Structure formats: structure tokens, C-alpha cells
C-alpha positions as CSV (number, residue, x, y, z in Angstrom):
1,X,139.8,-57.9,290.1
2,X,140.5,-55.6,292.9
3,X,139.3,-51.6,293.0
4,X,139.4,-49.0,295.0
5,X,139.8,-45.3,295.3
6,X,142.8,-42.7,296.5
7,X,142.6,-38.9,297.0
8,X,145.9,-36.9,295.8
9,X,145.0,-34.1,298.4
10,X,143.5,-30.6,298.3
11,X,146.2,-28.6,296.1
12,X,146.1,-31.1,293.2
13,X,142.1,-30.5,293.2
14,X,141.7,-34.1,291.7
15,X,141.2,-37.8,293.0
16,X,141.8,-41.5,291.6
17,X,139.1,-43.1,290.9
18,X,138.1,-46.5,289.2
19,X,141.2,-48.2,290.1
20,X,141.5,-51.8,289.2
21,X,144.1,-54.3,289.4
22,X,144.3,-57.4,287.1
23,X,146.7,-60.6,287.7
24,X,146.8,-62.8,284.8
25,X,146.6,-66.9,286.0
26,X,149.8,-68.9,285.3
27,X,152.0,-65.7,285.3
28,X,153.4,-62.8,286.9
29,X,152.0,-59.9,284.7
30,X,150.8,-57.5,286.6
31,X,148.2,-54.5,285.0
32,X,147.2,-51.6,286.6
33,X,144.3,-49.0,285.7
34,X,144.3,-46.0,287.0
35,X,141.6,-42.9,286.0
36,X,142.0,-39.3,286.5
37,X,138.8,-37.3,287.3
38,X,139.4,-33.7,287.8
39,X,137.1,-31.9,290.5
40,X,138.1,-28.1,289.3
41,X,139.4,-25.7,290.9
42,X,137.8,-22.9,292.8
43,X,137.0,-19.5,290.7
44,X,138.0,-16.6,293.2
45,X,137.7,-12.9,293.2
46,X,137.1,-9.7,295.1
47,X,135.4,-6.5,294.9
48,X,136.5,-2.7,296.7
49,X,133.0,-1.2,296.9
50,X,132.5,2.4,297.5
51,X,132.7,4.4,300.6
52,X,129.7,5.4,302.6
53,X,128.2,8.7,302.5
54,X,130.6,11.9,301.6
55,X,134.6,11.1,301.1
56,X,135.7,13.6,303.1
57,X,139.6,14.3,304.4
58,X,139.6,13.8,308.6
59,X,135.5,12.0,308.5
60,X,135.0,8.7,309.1
61,X,134.3,6.4,306.0
62,X,133.4,2.9,305.9
63,X,134.6,0.7,302.5
64,X,132.3,-2.9,301.8
65,X,134.7,-5.5,300.6
66,X,133.4,-8.8,298.7
67,X,135.5,-12.2,299.0
68,X,133.8,-14.6,296.2
69,X,134.2,-18.0,295.2
70,X,132.4,-18.7,292.2
71,X,133.3,-22.5,292.1
72,X,132.5,-25.2,291.0
73,X,134.4,-26.3,294.4
74,X,135.0,-25.2,297.6
75,X,138.4,-23.4,298.4
76,X,141.0,-24.4,301.0
77,X,142.1,-22.9,303.5
78,X,140.9,-19.7,301.6
79,X,143.0,-16.3,302.9
80,X,141.3,-12.9,302.9
81,X,143.6,-9.6,302.5
82,X,143.2,-5.7,302.2
83,X,146.2,-3.5,301.6
84,X,145.7,0.0,303.3
85,X,147.9,2.9,303.3
86,X,150.5,2.3,306.4
87,X,150.1,4.2,309.0
88,X,146.0,5.2,309.0
89,X,145.2,5.8,312.5
90,X,141.7,4.1,313.4
91,X,141.3,2.1,311.3
92,X,138.2,-0.7,312.5
93,X,137.8,-4.2,311.1
94,X,135.0,-6.3,310.8
95,X,134.9,-10.4,311.5
96,X,137.8,-10.5,313.7
97,X,140.1,-8.6,311.3
98,X,143.1,-7.0,312.3
99,X,145.1,-3.8,310.4
100,X,149.3,-3.9,310.6
101,X,149.3,0.1,310.7
102,X,153.2,-0.9,309.8
103,X,152.4,-2.5,306.4
104,X,149.3,-1.3,305.8
105,X,147.8,-4.9,305.8
106,X,144.6,-6.2,307.1
107,X,143.9,-9.6,307.2
108,X,141.4,-12.0,308.6
109,X,141.6,-15.6,309.8
110,X,142.6,-18.4,307.4
111,X,138.8,-20.2,306.5
112,X,139.4,-23.6,306.4
113,X,136.9,-24.2,304.0
114,X,135.0,-21.9,301.7
115,X,131.8,-22.9,299.8
116,X,131.0,-21.5,296.8
117,X,129.6,-17.9,297.4
118,X,130.3,-14.8,298.9
119,X,131.5,-13.3,302.2
120,X,131.5,-9.3,303.5
121,X,133.8,-7.5,305.2
122,X,133.4,-3.7,306.5
123,X,136.8,-1.4,306.9
124,X,135.7,2.0,309.1
125,X,139.2,4.5,308.3
126,X,139.2,8.1,309.1
127,X,140.1,9.2,305.2
128,X,143.7,10.6,304.8
129,X,144.6,13.5,303.0
130,X,144.8,13.3,299.2
131,X,144.0,10.0,296.8
132,X,144.8,6.3,298.2
133,X,144.5,3.3,296.8
134,X,143.0,-0.3,298.2
135,X,144.2,-3.8,297.1
136,X,142.2,-6.5,297.9
137,X,143.2,-10.4,297.7
138,X,141.3,-13.6,298.2
139,X,143.8,-17.2,297.8
140,X,143.5,-20.8,298.7
141,X,145.6,-23.9,298.5
142,X,143.2,-25.3,295.5
143,X,143.4,-22.5,293.3
144,X,144.9,-23.0,290.3
145,X,145.2,-19.4,288.5
146,X,146.3,-16.4,290.9
147,X,146.6,-14.2,288.1
148,X,142.7,-13.5,287.2
149,X,141.7,-9.7,286.2
150,X,139.8,-9.4,289.1
151,X,141.6,-10.6,291.9
152,X,143.8,-9.1,293.1
153,X,140.9,-5.9,292.7
154,X,142.2,-2.0,293.2
155,X,140.5,0.8,293.6
156,X,141.3,4.4,294.2
157,X,139.5,7.0,296.3
158,X,139.8,10.8,296.3
159,X,138.8,12.8,299.0
160,X,136.1,15.0,298.1
161,X,136.3,18.9,298.1
162,X,135.8,20.4,301.6
163,X,132.3,22.3,301.7
164,X,133.0,25.8,302.2
165,X,131.3,27.3,304.6
166,X,129.8,30.8,304.8
167,X,131.9,33.4,306.6
168,X,130.4,34.4,309.9
169,X,130.7,36.9,312.7
170,X,131.8,35.6,315.9
171,X,129.7,37.1,319.3
172,X,133.0,39.9,320.1
173,X,132.6,40.9,316.1
174,X,129.1,40.8,316.6
175,X,128.9,43.0,319.9
176,X,131.1,45.9,318.6
177,X,129.1,46.4,315.2
178,X,126.6,46.9,317.8
179,X,128.3,49.3,319.5
180,X,129.5,50.9,316.9
181,X,126.2,51.7,315.1
182,X,124.9,52.7,318.6
183,X,127.8,55.1,318.4
184,X,127.0,56.3,315.4
185,X,123.3,56.7,315.8
186,X,123.9,59.0,318.7
187,X,126.1,60.8,317.3
188,X,123.9,61.1,314.0
189,X,120.9,62.4,316.8
190,X,123.2,65.0,318.4
191,X,123.9,66.9,315.0
192,X,120.5,67.1,314.0
193,X,119.8,68.4,317.9
194,X,122.5,71.1,317.0
195,X,121.1,71.9,313.8
């Protein structure tokens, strides 16, 4: 009896094991037996967190994005992406991520082997006027299902109403008001003196 193993490759998420070959003495009969053992597929998901602080149009905010592999196996050549509105200015991305203003895509370098666990990235943006949405996705070569409820993940953001400032007087207006009060006081004094 001969035996050995053969790896089918990352995309199949399975291996051959317990392979055996049997030759019967005095015949040309050959029997080959293989057992396929499935190693599983990574369960990948992403989460877009809330913004840090008030979300005011024109102000800078930071958004946390989590990419998660719930296992049971490592993800091979994991790809992380986030779609922002196109054309944003001043986008800052953590962990060597790149923002393409023409498409709105944020991408990170491919991770050859993402173990079971979570990685967190931040994206800092100047909040655009009006409601906007972010969409995050994680994928890998050995993921069998790409239509999970939480991958891709989408979250909409609506800027808070601007804080209404209390009207104030400028320095020039205060000076003019002061001069008017002094002039009024002087004219009132003159009138009283004539009486």
C-alpha cells in the first residue's frame, strides 16, 4: 500500500488526505481511494462605526471601519475596501490606505494571510454638505460566500444642524452706539439746563 497527501490549493479550501493505492498481485487491477477533508472558509464581515464628535458640514471627523474574520480559517489574499463620496478633499486614511478621489474608493494593500480576528482602520474626512454614505467590503480568495448580511456593510451619515450663534455687535457698531448714547446724554443735559 502507498499513501500520501496532496493540497488542492487555497481557492478550494479542501485537501486530499489518506490517499491510498492498492495493487492486487497477479492482476492489472488498480484501486485508488481518496478522502477529501474540508478545512472550511473564512467568515468575513465589515462594520462601519460612527463618527468622532459632532458631524458638522465643513468640519473634520474620523470614522472607524472594522474588518473581521470570524474563522474558522485564515483568509488568503484579503482585500479591504471602503467607498466614500467621490471628490472629497483632505481625506486621510490609516495603515497605508489610499483614497481615489475620482471613484471614491479607499483601498489598502492586499493582506496575504489574515488570521481569525479583527483589524481596525480610520478614515478622516471633511464632512460634505448633505447626507452621504460609506460602504465597506472585505473579500478573499478562499471565501465561499460573498453575500453575507454584514459584508458589504453600508452606513449613512447626515450632518448635524449647525449651531446657531447669538448675534453680536461688531466693534464699529459698539463705537457708534456709544457715540449715540453720549450725544443723547449731552442733548438731554442741555435741555434740562434751559428749563
